[in-house]
C-alpha positions in Angstrom: 0.0 0.0 0.0 1.3 3.4 -0.9 0.2 6.7 0.5 0.9 9.8 -1.5 0.7 13.5 -0.7 -1.1 16.6 -2.0 0.5 19.9 -2.9 -0.1 23.1 -4.8 2.2 24.3 -7.6 4.5 27.0 -6.3 7.0 29.8 -6.8 9.6 31.7 -4.8 8.5 35.2 -3.8 9.2 37.7 -1.1 10.2 36.5 2.4 6.9 37.9 3.9 4.9 35.3 2.0 3.8 32.3 4.0 4.4 28.7 2.8 2.2 25.7 2.8 3.6 22.4 4.0 2.1 19.2 2.8 3.5 16.0 4.3 3.1 12.4 3.5 4.4 9.4 5.3 4.7 6.4 3.0 4.2 3.4 5.3 6.6 3.1 8.2 9.9 3.2 6.4 9.7 6.5 4.5 8.3 9.9 4.5 7.8 12.7 2.0 7.4 16.4 2.8 6.2 18.8 0.2 6.2 22.6 0.6 4.5 25.1 -1.7 4.3 28.9 -1.8 1.0 30.5 -0.8 0.9 33.9 -2.5 -2.8 34.6 -1.8 -3.7 33.7 -5.4 -4.0 30.0 -4.9 -6.8 28.1 -3.5 -6.8 27.8 0.3 -6.0 24.2 0.4 -5.5 22.7 3.9 -2.2 21.1 5.0 -2.5 17.3 4.6 -0.4 14.8 6.5 -0.9 11.1 5.6 0.8 7.9 6.5 1.4 5.3 9.2 3.0 5.8 12.6 3.5 3.4 15.5 1.6 5.1 18.4 -1.0 7.8 19.0 1.6 9.9 20.8 3.8 9.8 17.6 0.9 10.9 15.6 0.1 13.8 18.0 3.7 14.9 18.0 3.8 15.2 14.2 0.5 17.1 14.1 1.6 19.6 16.8 4.8 20.3 14.9 2.9 20.8 11.7 0.4 23.1 13.2 3.2 25.1 14.8 4.9 25.5 11.4 1.7 26.7 9.8 -0.6 28.2 12.4 -2.8 30.0 9.8 -3.6 26.8 7.8 -6.1 24.0 8.5 -4.3 20.7 9.1 -6.1 17.7 7.9 -5.1 14.6 9.8 -5.0 11.4 7.7 -2.4 9.6 9.8 -3.0 5.9 10.6 -1.8 4.3 13.8 -0.5 0.7 13.6 1.1 -0.8 16.7 2.6 -3.7 14.8 4.8 -1.7 12.3 8.6 -1.7 12.5 10.5 1.5 11.9 14.2 2.4 11.9 15.8 3.7 15.1 14.8 7.3 15.9 12.6 7.5 12.8 9.9 9.4 14.6 12.4 11.9 16.1 13.9 12.4 12.6 10.6 13.0 10.9 9.6 15.4 13.7 12.9 17.2 13.4 12.5 17.7 9.7 9.0 19.3 10.1 10.5 21.5 12.9 13.4 22.7 10.7 13.5 25.5 8.2 11.5 23.7 5.6 9.1 26.6 5.3 11.8 28.2 3.1 11.6 25.4 0.6 9.4 25.9 -2.5 8.4 23.1 -4.8 10.0 20.9 -2.3 10.0 17.3 -1.3 11.8 15.5 1.5 12.0 11.7 1.3 13.0 9.4 4.1 13.6 6.0 2.7 14.7 3.8 5.6 17.8 5.6 6.9 18.5 7.9 3.8 17.0 11.4 3.8 16.9 13.3 0.4 16.0 17.0 0.1 14.6 18.3 -3.1 13.2 21.7 -4.0 14.1 25.4 -4.4 15.4 27.9 -1.9 16.2 31.6 -2.1 19.9 31.4 -1.2 22.9 29.2 -0.4 22.5 30.4 3.2 19.0 29.0 3.4 20.1 25.7 1.9 22.9 25.3 4.4 20.7 26.4 7.3 18.2 23.7 6.5 20.9 21.1 6.1 22.7 22.1 9.3 19.5 22.0 11.4 18.6 18.6 10.2 22.2 17.4 10.7 22.1 18.3 14.3 19.3 15.9 14.9 20.6 13.0 12.8 22.3 10.0 14.3 25.1 8.1 12.6 22.4 5.7 11.3 21.0 8.3 8.9 22.5 9.9 5.8 21.5 13.2 4.3 21.4 13.9 0.5 20.9 17.6 0.0 19.7 18.3 -3.5 18.1 21.6 -2.8 18.5 24.1 -5.7 19.3 27.8 -5.1 17.1 29.9 -7.3 18.3 33.4 -8.1 18.2 36.0 -10.9 16.4 35.2 -14.1 15.1 31.8 -12.9 13.5 33.4 -9.9 11.9 35.9 -12.2 10.4 33.1 -14.3 9.2 31.4 -11.1 7.7 34.6 -9.8 5.9 35.2 -13.0 4.4 31.8 -13.2 3.6 31.8 -9.5 0.9 29.4 -8.3 -0.8 29.6 -11.7 -1.3 26.6 -14.0 -0.9 26.9 -17.8 -4.2 25.2 -18.6 -5.3 23.2 -21.6 -8.6 21.8 -22.7 -9.1 18.3 -21.3 -6.9 15.7 -23.0 -5.8 18.1 -25.7 -3.1 20.6 -26.6 -5.6 23.5 -26.9 -4.7 26.3 -24.5 -7.5 27.8 -22.4 -7.9 31.6 -22.3 -6.4 31.6 -18.8 -3.4 29.6 -20.1 -2.9 32.1 -22.9 -3.0 34.9 -20.5 -0.2 33.3 -18.4 1.9 32.8 -21.5 1.5 36.4 -22.4 3.0 37.3 -19.1 5.8 34.7 -19.6 6.6 36.2 -23.1 7.1 39.6 -21.5 9.6 38.1 -19.0 11.4 36.1 -21.6 12.0 39.2 -23.6 13.4 40.9 -20.5 16.0 38.2 -19.8 17.7 38.6 -23.2 18.8 35.6 -25.1 18.9 33.1 -22.3 17.7 29.6 -23.4 14.7 28.1 -21.6 13.4 24.6 -21.3 9.7 24.1 -21.4 8.6 21.0 -19.6 5.1 19.4 -19.8 3.6 17.3 -17.0 0.3 15.4 -16.7 -1.7 13.7 -14.0 -1.9 9.8 -13.9 -5.4 9.5 -15.4 -5.3 7.4 -18.5 -2.6 5.5 -20.3 1.0 6.4 -19.2 2.3 6.3 -22.8 -0.5 8.6 -24.0 0.3 11.0 -21.1 3.9 11.1 -22.0 3.1 12.0 -25.6 0.5 14.5 -24.4 3.0 16.3 -22.1 5.5 16.6 -25.0 2.8 18.0 -27.3 1.6 20.5 -24.7 5.2 21.7 -24.2 5.5 22.1 -27.9 2.2 24.0 -28.1 3.5 26.4 -25.4 6.7 26.9 -27.4 4.8 27.7 -30.6 2.6 30.2 -28.8 5.7 32.0 -27.4 7.3 32.0 -30.8 4.2 33.8 -32.0 4.8 36.3 -29.3 8.2 37.1 -30.8 10.3 34.9 -28.7 13.2 33.5 -30.7 12.6 29.8 -31.4 16.3 28.9 -31.0 16.0 29.9 -27.3 13.2 27.4 -26.6 13.5 23.7 -26.2 10.8 21.3 -25.0 10.4 18.1 -23.1 7.6 16.0 -21.5 7.6 13.9 -18.4 4.1 12.7 -18.5 2.9 11.5 -15.1 6.4 10.7 -13.9 7.0 13.8 -11.7 3.9 14.7 -9.7 4.0 17.6 -7.2 0.7 16.6 -5.7 -1.5 13.6 -4.9 -3.3 12.2 -7.9 -6.0 10.9 -5.5 -8.2 13.9 -5.9 -9.1 16.5 -8.6 -7.2 19.3 -6.9 -4.0 17.4 -6.9 -4.4 16.2 -10.4 -5.0 19.8 -11.5 -1.7 20.8 -9.9 0.1 18.0 -11.7 -1.1 19.0 -15.1 1.4 21.8 -15.4 4.0 23.5 -17.5 7.4 24.4 -16.1 10.0 26.9 -17.4 13.6 26.3 -16.5 16.7 28.3 -17.6 19.1 26.0 -19.5 22.6 25.6 -18.1 
């Protein structure tokens, strides 16, 4: 049995903006933590924590830490208590420490605990934030655990792209490559920003939810990325600056168990090429 999480799409904005944490515990041996920016434009989705813990006190501890991190958000408790599960040494303390660290500074983030290996993914505003998160978690780790910090520092033009997209989704008609009026409006904004950052190359990546055939979804994600590219070319963006790729349903940022999560997963991302 696999328990997944739910998350909104996100961006990096000013430090005064609050962040929404969404956490998922995948059975007893791993955990995933998602964080997404809340800029006031997105839907007021509650914080959701799912998974399995060994005792009621473990569950209550995680909930209290989560509520303390996000006092202005509703916390939805979907944690299951199973007294017969087996977890690594200090797993509960490590999971609690992660929630209690500086993860509110992570955008588009995910923290995976697979047995005794912890992997950090997502975007932060500075190298200092990246190191602060790493150091705070390190202080709580035992020799049993290993930390793999893959947080990306987002600055300059990439932050501008992220800020422009924000929590908005480039929408298409269902199952097609036809952009909706709202999607076109977002791309108009992106075209303006792409003109501002000069000749920097940009990768356009398409994503889908997991509804339907995976092969179809992969093809659809590629076609949608190409449709975005063609629209931007029509808005006077040099075609040689734009490349496309599609990941289908392979890289969700939200749970596919509900419509809100599936909507978040049907997205277009813009990334400055190296």
